[in-house]
C-alpha positions in Angstrom: 0.0 0.0 0.0 1.4 3.4 -1.0 1.8 6.4 1.3 -1.2 8.1 -0.3 -3.3 4.9 -0.1 -2.6 4.7 3.6 -3.3 8.3 4.2 -6.6 8.1 2.2 -7.7 5.0 4.2 -6.9 6.7 7.5 -8.7 9.9 6.5 -11.8 8.4 5.0 -12.1 4.9 6.4 -12.2 3.5 2.9 -10.5 0.1 2.5 -11.6 -1.1 -1.0 -8.4 -0.8 -3.1 -10.2 0.3 -6.2 -12.2 3.0 -4.3 -9.0 4.2 -2.6 -7.4 4.5 -6.1 -10.4 6.4 -7.4 -10.1 8.8 -4.4 -6.4 9.3 -5.0 -7.0 10.0 -8.7 -9.8 12.5 -7.9 -7.5 14.2 -5.5 -5.0 14.7 -8.3 -7.6 15.6 -11.0 -10.5 17.3 -9.2 -9.3 18.6 -5.9 -5.7 19.8 -6.4 -5.4 19.8 -10.2 -1.8 18.7 -9.7 0.5 16.2 -8.2 0.1 15.3 -4.5 3.8 15.4 -3.5 3.8 19.1 -2.6 0.8 19.0 -0.3 1.0 19.0 3.5 -0.3 15.9 5.3 -3.3 17.8 6.7 -4.1 19.2 3.3 -4.0 15.7 1.8 -6.4 14.5 4.4 -8.8 17.4 3.6 -8.3 16.5 -0.1 -9.2 12.9 0.4 -12.5 14.0 2.1 -13.2 16.4 -0.7 -12.6 13.7 -3.3 -15.1 11.4 -1.5 -17.7 14.2 -1.8 -16.9 14.7 -5.5 -17.1 11.0 -6.2 -20.4 10.6 -4.3 -21.9 13.6 -6.1 -20.7 12.4 -9.5 -22.1 8.9 -8.8 -25.5 10.4 -7.8 -25.7 12.6 -10.9 -23.1 11.9 -13.6 -24.4 14.7 -15.8 -23.7 17.4 -13.2 -20.2 17.1 -11.8 -19.4 18.5 -8.3 -17.3 21.6 -8.3 -16.1 22.1 -4.7 -13.9 25.0 -5.6 -16.8 27.1 -6.8 -19.7 25.6 -4.8 -20.0 28.6 -2.5 -19.6 31.1 -5.3 -22.2 29.3 -7.5 -24.7 29.2 -4.7 -24.0 33.0 -4.1 -24.5 33.9 -7.7 -28.2 35.0 -7.5 -27.4 37.2 -4.5 -24.3 38.6 -6.2 -26.3 39.4 -9.4 -29.1 41.1 -7.4 -26.5 43.2 -5.5 -24.8 44.1 -8.7 -28.0 45.1 -10.4 -29.0 47.3 -7.4 -25.6 49.0 -7.5 -25.8 49.6 -11.2 -29.2 51.1 -10.8 -27.9 53.5 -8.2 -25.6 55.7 -10.3 -23.6 57.0 -7.3 -23.1 53.6 -5.7 -22.0 52.0 -8.9 -18.9 54.2 -9.0 -18.0 53.2 -5.4 -15.9 50.0 -5.7 -15.9 49.7 -1.9 -19.7 49.3 -2.0 -19.4 46.7 -4.7 -16.9 44.7 -2.7 -19.0 45.0 0.5 -22.1 43.7 -1.3 -20.2 40.8 -2.9 -18.6 39.8 0.4 -22.0 39.9 2.1 -23.6 37.7 -0.6 -20.7 35.2 -0.4 -20.9 35.1 3.4 -24.7 34.6 3.2 -24.2 31.7 0.8 -21.5 30.1 3.0 -23.6 30.2 6.1 
C-alpha cells in the first residue's frame, strides 16, 4: 500500500483498493489539479475527504459534476447578481468599488452560512 493509499484509508475509512485508487485520482484531477507530493499531510487528508464528496456527487448525478472550488460562489450567484443590479441602478453607488466589494462579500458570506 502506497503512502497516499494509507493516508486516504486513515482519512476516509475506505479500505476497498479500487475505491482508494479512485479517491487518489480524484485528489489529483479534481481537488488539487496537480500532483500530490507538494501537499502537507493535513491538506492531503482534507483533499481525500473532498474527493469522497466529489465521487459521491458524481455517482449520484453523472451529468452534473461537483465543483467544490466554486460551490459557495455558485450558490451565491443569485445574491451577487441582485446586489450588482442594485448597485448599477444607483448611479452614485455604482462608482464606489468599496460598496461593490462590500455587497459581494456579504452575498458570499450569506451563501457560505
